[in-house]
Each structure stands twice: as C-alpha cells, then as structure tokens.
N, C-alpha and C positions, 0 to 999 in steps of 0.2 A: 643722757645723751640726746641732744635735740636733732630731729630729722630736718633735712633741708626742705624748705617750702618755697615753691615758685612765687615770685612777686606777681601782683596783678598784671604788671606790664609783661612779664615773661609768659603768663598764660595767654595774654592777648596776642603776643607775637606768634606763639605756636598755633593758636586758634585761627588767626586771620591769614597767615601764610605770607602774603606780600601785598604791595600796594597796587600792582597791576590788576589783581582780581580780588577785591576786598571780600567777596562772599565765598570764594572757592573753598576755603578750609575753616570757615567761621566756627562751626561746631564739630569739625572732624567727622561728622556724619557717619552713616552706616553702622551705628553702634560702637564706634571706635573710642568714644570718650574715656571709657574705663582703662584703655591702654595708654593713656597719657597723663594719668595722675602721677604726681612726683613720687618716686621710690623712697623708701626709708633710707636713712644713713646712720652711720655709727663710726666714731673715731676710736680705734683700738689702741689702748695704752700699752707701753712697753714695760715688761716686768723683769726684775732681777730675782724674783722669788717665785719660781715655777710651782704650780699647784701639784699636790700629790693626786694622782689620778685614781680616786677610789669612790667617786660619787658623792663625797662630802663637800658641799659648797659653803660650809660655815667656817672653813679654815681661813687663816689670815691672808693667804695669797689672793683670795677672791674678794676681800673685804671692800676694797676701794673701786673695783671694776664696776661700771654702771650697767644696769639692766637695759635691755632693749625695751621698746614699747611692747605692750601686750599683743599677742598674735590676734589676727582677725581672719575672716573668711577669705579664701583665695580670690574670690571675685571682687572684693573690695568692701568699702565701709557701708554701702547701701544694703548689704546682706545681714542676716541675723548675727549677733555676737556669739562667739563660741560659748558653750555652756560650761566649759572648764578653761581656766586661764593657763597661759604658757608664756614664759619669758626666757631670754637667753642673755649671756654676757660673754665677752671675749677679752683675751690678752695675747701678747706675743713676746717672743725673745728671739735670739739669733737662730734658733733651730726649729721652733714649733709655733703653730697657731693653737691657742688653748681656747676651748669652747666649753661653756657650762650652760645647762638648761634646767629649768624647773617646770614640771608638768603636773598641775593639780588634777586629781582623778579620784573619784570615790570607789571605783571598781577597777583594779589593776589586774590585767590578765595578759598572757602571752603563751604561744604554743610552739613557735619555731625555735630550734636549738642548734641548727647547723649553719655555718657560715655560707653566705651567698645564696641562701634561700630567699624567696621573694618576701622580704620582711614586711612590706606594707600590707600584706594579707593579715597581719596583726596590727594593733595600735602601735605606732612607732614615732620616732623623732628622726628628722632627716636634715642633712646639710648639703648644700649645693655651692660649689666654688668655681668661678671662672677667673683665674688670675690674670689672663691676658685681655679680658674685656673685649673679646672678638665675637662672642656669641657662639663659639665653637670650642672644642677641646676643653671640656670641663669635667668636674668630678662630682660624684654623688655618694654620700655615706648615709646608711640607715641603721638604726639600732632599735631593738624592742626591749621590753622590761626584763627579758632573760639575759640581756647584754649580748644578744646575738647580732653580728655585724653583716651587712650587705654593702659592699663597696664596689663601685664600677666607674669606668671612664667612658665618656661619650664623645665621639668626634664631632657631632653636631646634633641639634635637637631632632626629636621624632618627626616634626613637620617637614624636615629636610632629609628624610631617609637616613636616620642616624645609624652609625655603626657602634654597637654597644659591646664594650669589652668587660664582661662580667669576670673574666679571668684576671683582670687587673686587681691587684691587692695593694692597699696602702700598707706596705710591709712594716713600717716603723710605727704604725698607729697604736696608741694606747687608749683604751676606753673602759669606762666603768659605769655602772648603774647602782643607785641606792633607792630602796623602796621604803616609804613610810606607810606601813600597813602590811598586808599579807598578799602574796602573789597567788592568783588563781583560787581565791577563797571567797565565794559569793555570800558567805554567812555573816560577813562583817562589812563595814565601810572603811575605806582607806583614805589617806590624805593626798598621796601623790607619789611621784618618783622623780629622781634627778639623774642627769646624764653629765659625764665629763669626758672630754676627748683632748688628746694631744696629737695634732696632725703635723708630722714633720714636713718642712718645706721641701726637702729633697724628694719626697714622694709626689709633690705637686709640680716638680720641675721648675720652681720659681721661688726666689727668696726676696721678700720685700725690703724696702728701705724706707726711712722716714719720709712721709708725704705721699707714698705710693697709694693708689686707689685700685681696689679689686671689686668685682661683683660677687655677691654672696647672698644666699637666702636660707631660711630655715622653714621647715614644714613639719606639721604634726598631723598624722593620719589617725582619725578616731572613728571607730565603727559603733553604731547603735546596737546594743545587745540587751537581751533579757536572760533571766535565769530559767533553765529547763533541766529538770532532774539533777539539780545541784551543780550545773555547769553554765558558764557563759556561752550563749549562742547568739550569733548575729541575727538581727531582726530581718524579716522578709516582708514583701508586699503581699497583696491578695492573690497573686499568681505564684507565690513561693520563691520569687526572685529576691536575692539579698539586696537590702537597701544600699544605696550608694554611700560610700564613706564620706566623712567630713574632712575637708582639707583646710587646716588652720595654719596661717603662715605669718611670718614677720612682715614681709613686704608684698602686698597683693599684686598678682599678675594681671588681674582684670578678666581672666578666663580660668576655667578649670583645667589648667595645664601648668605644671611647675617648670616645664622645659621651655621657658622663654627667658633666657639669660638677660636679655635687654630690659626685663621688668624686675630683676632682682635688686636687692638693696646695694647701696654703695658702702664699702668699708675703707676707711683711710687709716693707714698705719702711722702712729705717732711715736716719736722717740721719748716722749714724756712719760713719767711713771703714773700709775693709776691714781695716786692721791693728788696729782697736779691738775691744774685747770687746763683742760684740753682745748685745742683750737676748734672753732666751729667749722663744720664741713661746708665747703662752698662748691656748688655745682660747676664743674669745669666748663669752659667755653665749648670745648669739643663735644661734650655731652649734650649741650644745647643744639649744636649742629646736627647731632645724630637723630634728634627727634624728627627732623624733616625726612631723613632717610628711612626711618621706621614708618613714617606716614606713607611714603611711596611703597614700602614693602607690604604693609598691611593691605593697602588698596589693590596692589598687584595680586596678592593672594586671593582677595575676593573676586577680582576680575577673572582670574583663572578658574575659580570654582564656578562662577556664573557662566562663563563663555568658553571655557576650555582652552584659553590662550591668554598670554600676558598682553597688556596694552602696549602699544608701540610708541605712545607719546604721553607726556605729562598732561596735556589737555584732555586726553581720553580719560584720565583719572581725576579731572577737575582740580589739578594741582598747578599752581603757578610756578614759573621758573625763577622768580626773584623774591627774596625774603630778607627780613632783618633778623639777625641773631645777636642779641646783646648789643644792639645799636650798630652793628656792622652789616653792610650789604653783602649778601651771599647769593650765589647762583646755583640752582639745581639743574641737573641735566640727566637725561635718560637715554640709554642705548639698549634696544630690546629687539628680540625676535619673538615669535609666538611661544617659544619654549624656554627662553631664558632672558635675563636682563641684568644690567648693572645701573645703579644710580649714583651720582656723584654730587657732593656739595662742596663749594669752595668760596673763599672770600678774596678780597682784593690783595691780601698779603700772600696769597697762594696756599694757605692752609686748606687742605682738602681731605675728605673722607669718602670712602666708596663702600657700597653694599651690593651684594649680588642676590640672585633669586633663591639661594639657600640660606640667606640671612647672615652670611659671613661679612663682617664689617672691619675695615682696615683703614689706617691712616696711609695716604699715598704720597703726601709731601707736607 
C-alpha cells in the first residue's frame, strides 16, 4: 500500500502560507517542521472471508491484505531505526475492522495478566482509532504478549485535559496472540509474536462505507532489558531510574506523544476485495485546509506556554490571513481571548472548518 506523499507544490503552499507575507510560514519555525510531515495512509480492502482470530497470520484470509510500511520512531525518520521490525495489515467487512500485526523480537516477555492494567508497562502493541476525524472522542486498545487487553475511550487528548474512560470496554472485541519462541524464558532467543484483533464497528459507534476515511495509528512500546538472576529486568541509568521506553509507530507524530490524532495515519475503506487493485489514497482537500488550522493551534500552544495567554491576532503568531490550498484562495481568521480561541479557514465556495483551543476540529459549512 503506498502512502500519500505531498507534492513539492503542496509542501510549498503549507510552508509559505500566503502571498501577503511570503516569509511568515516559510519553514513553519519554532521546531514545528516534524509536525507537518505527511501522515502514512492505507486503503483497507473489504473481505468476505473473515479471519479466524487465533494469532495465526498465515491463513488464507490474510494472504492478499497488504502490509503497512515498517514502523519507525515516533518522532520521525530522522531518529534511529527500531532495532526490531514491526508491520501491520487490515481488512474489514460489514461488522468488524480486522487488524493483524507482526512484531519481531528476540526476547519476548510480559508480566501483566488482568484486563485494564496499564499494559504499556510491558512491551505491547497499541491501536488508536478516531472514526470522526475530529481529534476528540477516540479509542485506544493495547495488548501484551500474554494477550492481556487494556481498552479505553478518551474524550480528547491529554494536552486538552482528557477525560479518560478506562471503564469503557470494547465488549465485542476478539483478540489473540501467537508467539514464535518461548514467553518469559531468557535462556533462548525468540523470533517474535503476532497479534490479531476483530473490532466490532458497533463498539466504535461508527460503521464505515466505501470511500470513508478514518484516522488510525499503531504503536509498539519496547523497553530495554537485560537478564538478572534468570529474569528480564528493565535497564536503568546511573541514578537507578528506568530508561525511557521506545515508541515505534506506523505514522510518526513528530513528538513523543501518541495522543495527537491529527498526526495519525489515514485509512480509507474500499469495497474491493484484498486481491483486487486498490485505489490510491488521495489527500482530501479538507485535510489540506486543516494544516493551516493546526499551524495556528501549535503556535497558539507555544504562545500560551511562553506568555501565559493566547495570542489575540494572527499577526502576533506571524501567520498571514490569506493562503492558497490546492490552488484555491482561502482565508484564515482568529477569534481569541487570553484563555481561549477559535480559528476558521474558508474558501470562496463557503467550505469552512474551525478549530478551538482544545484541538476540536469540525466542518461548519
């Protein structure tokens, strides 16, 4: 599956912002460049042969589904490559989203065995889904090599004071893990483990149709360990503090923060079977408009961190009010107080989107 890449013209439009101030957004400044790399994309084929959820990815149901690109560091491609490879693939039918993942690993371990424990304290595989593409009201599912599940619903990202519902359960979820090697045995070397999930659309309160686009991402948490007294133990620094985990993801966010739904990958649902030639994903016009809203949002966040208040005008953020999006003239506007703001982008046809200080983004006409 080929991920969508911005054309040189598209990058230029996002970088320069508008004709009235050619230098205002030229490099997106303030270390924001990593937040505007094109997200990954994947076209999900429709299947009439649902997989058996047992961790076996070699069955016929998965044969024609394409793999994603290999996972990379969460901060982006300038960071070191993961020392273990990870890939995933997807399919769907009228009832479920099917996910498969292969995680190469020489030393497979897990400790947590009760549902809704904090699974990322172990090595794990994680799925994040935002069906509405609003940046709010999204789902997270985590599983470790014991096949222990942690599923939760978040009303908004942590940066916006999220309400986290750990009590939410994906009640119809089916999931399985298969290990090629031996779990929690440091005396040998393993090959890796696989994950399968069937996520019912009814539990996501959204059922896709042909052509629909959702936001989705995968993450793999990997801790550096060594063997002490015949057990895997997390490595520590010279002060005895546990070393930070590695975050290896499908679509990098540009920061060590998975809870940035606007940086997740695009998945497009296709009615075509897995063995058919799938359509290439094309970045929707509205997604190109959104880039300018996110530029305002990120710069407002920095302004608030630095000065304790939001900027009251676009000029205070060095952002111009007129820009070209896919060759169409668009206008940016900002309405703000020191404690909150909304930014709106619209074109001559009236197509308009709005973002607020909590990162909630919606189509308004």
